[in-house]
C-alpha positions as CSV (number, residue, x, y, z in Angstrom):
1,M,36.2,-11.8,22.8
2,K,32.8,-13.3,21.8
3,K,31.0,-11.1,24.3
4,M,32.7,-8.0,22.9
5,V,31.7,-8.9,19.4
6,F,28.1,-9.6,20.5
7,F,27.8,-6.3,22.3
8,F,29.3,-4.4,19.4
9,F,27.2,-5.8,16.5
10,V,23.8,-6.4,18.1
11,P,23.0,-2.6,18.6
12,F,23.9,-1.9,15.0
13,I,21.6,-4.7,13.8
14,L,18.7,-3.5,16.0
15,V,19.1,0.1,14.9
16,G,19.0,-1.0,11.2
17,C,15.8,-2.9,11.7
18,S,13.9,-0.1,13.5
19,S,12.9,2.3,10.7
20,N,9.6,4.0,11.4
21,E,9.5,5.8,8.0
22,K,6.5,5.2,5.9
23,T,6.5,5.4,2.2
24,I,3.0,6.2,1.0
25,E,2.4,7.2,-2.7
26,V,-1.0,8.3,-4.0
27,V,-1.4,8.7,-7.8
28,D,-4.5,10.6,-8.8
29,V,-5.3,10.6,-12.5
30,L,-8.3,12.8,-11.8
31,D,-6.3,15.5,-10.1
32,D,-8.5,15.6,-7.0
33,A,-6.2,16.8,-4.3
34,E,-8.8,16.4,-1.6
35,K,-9.3,12.7,-2.2
36,R,-5.6,12.1,-2.6
37,E,-4.9,13.6,0.8
38,E,-7.7,11.7,2.5
39,V,-6.4,8.4,1.1
40,R,-2.9,9.2,2.2
41,E,-4.1,10.1,5.7
42,A,-6.1,6.9,6.0
43,M,-3.0,4.9,5.0
44,N,-0.8,6.9,7.4
45,N,-3.2,6.4,10.3
46,N,-2.9,2.6,10.0
47,N,0.1,1.7,12.1
48,D,0.3,-1.8,10.6
49,I,1.2,-0.5,7.2
50,Y,4.8,0.6,6.4
51,S,4.5,1.2,2.7
52,G,1.7,1.6,0.2
53,T,0.6,2.9,-3.2
54,A,-2.9,4.1,-4.1
55,I,-4.1,4.8,-7.6
56,L,-7.3,6.8,-8.2
57,V,-8.7,6.3,-11.7
58,D,-12.2,7.3,-12.8
59,D,-14.5,5.7,-10.2
60,Q,-11.9,3.2,-9.0
61,L,-9.4,3.2,-6.1
62,L,-6.7,0.6,-6.1
63,V,-4.6,0.4,-2.9
64,A,-1.6,-1.9,-2.6
65,V,0.0,-2.0,0.9
66,Q,2.8,-3.7,2.6
67,S,2.4,-4.7,6.3
68,K,5.2,-4.8,8.8
69,P,7.1,-8.1,8.4
70,W,6.1,-9.4,11.8
71,L,2.5,-8.9,11.0
72,D,2.3,-11.1,7.9
73,F,-0.1,-13.4,9.6
74,R,-2.6,-10.4,9.9
75,K,-2.4,-9.3,6.2
76,E,-6.0,-10.3,5.5
77,K,-7.3,-8.4,8.6
78,I,-5.3,-5.3,7.6
79,E,-6.7,-5.5,4.1
80,Q,-10.3,-5.9,5.3
81,D,-10.0,-3.0,7.8
82,L,-8.6,-0.6,5.3
83,Q,-11.1,-1.8,2.6
84,T,-14.0,-1.2,5.0
85,Q,-12.7,2.3,6.0
86,L,-12.2,3.4,2.4
87,E,-15.5,2.0,1.2
88,E,-17.3,4.0,4.0
89,Q,-15.3,7.1,3.1
90,Y,-16.0,6.7,-0.7
91,P,-19.2,4.9,-1.3
92,D,-19.4,6.0,-4.9
93,M,-16.0,4.5,-5.8
94,N,-15.0,0.9,-6.5
95,V,-12.4,0.2,-3.9
96,L,-9.9,-2.7,-3.9
97,V,-7.2,-3.1,-1.2
98,S,-4.5,-5.8,-1.4
99,A,-1.4,-6.7,0.6
100,D,-0.1,-8.9,-2.2
101,F,3.5,-8.0,-3.0
102,K,3.0,-8.6,-6.7
103,L,0.2,-6.1,-6.9
104,Y,2.2,-3.6,-4.8
105,W,5.1,-4.0,-7.2
106,E,2.9,-3.5,-10.3
107,A,1.1,-0.5,-8.7
108,N,4.5,1.1,-8.1
109,K,5.3,0.8,-11.8
110,L,2.2,2.8,-12.6
111,V,3.1,5.7,-10.4
112,N,5.2,7.4,-13.1
113,E,2.9,6.5,-16.0
114,E,1.6,9.6,-17.8
115,D,-1.0,8.0,-20.1
116,K,-4.4,8.0,-18.3
117,Q,-5.8,5.4,-20.6
118,K,-2.9,3.0,-20.0
119,V,-3.2,3.4,-16.3
120,S,-7.0,2.7,-16.4
121,E,-6.5,-0.4,-18.5
122,R,-3.7,-1.7,-16.2
123,V,-5.7,-1.1,-13.1
124,E,-8.6,-3.1,-14.6
125,K,-6.2,-5.9,-15.4
126,L,-4.7,-5.9,-11.9
127,K,-8.2,-5.9,-10.3
128,S,-9.1,-9.0,-12.4
129,L,-5.9,-10.7,-11.3
130,V,-6.6,-10.1,-7.6
131,K,-10.0,-11.7,-8.0
132,E,-8.6,-14.8,-9.5
133,E,-7.9,-17.6,-7.0
134,T,-5.2,-20.1,-7.8
């Protein structure tokens, strides 16, 4: 009976854990479709990222990503690689990439915000929080 239960439930658990769908959101206050698509493509090309939010405001680019759960030990490397790639792609922008869940959560709150000034202020605050070390 135990073997039957094992063979019945294990495939369902494995199927539930094998989602390859990425959720990438890019918010562009400047309405620059070209930059928006380039950032989305850069995030989609990184296989270690399963979810991410990018916010383009003025001359700033804030990217919050979530790595796959079994790659948590490589979060810093994933951040650095994406940061380097985006800085090379946009040398005129101030780029910040973070894999911190709190920043990801706060960036997702800004996705639906309509007020450009509020988004800009919030991005500045988030960037200052990332630079703080506790």
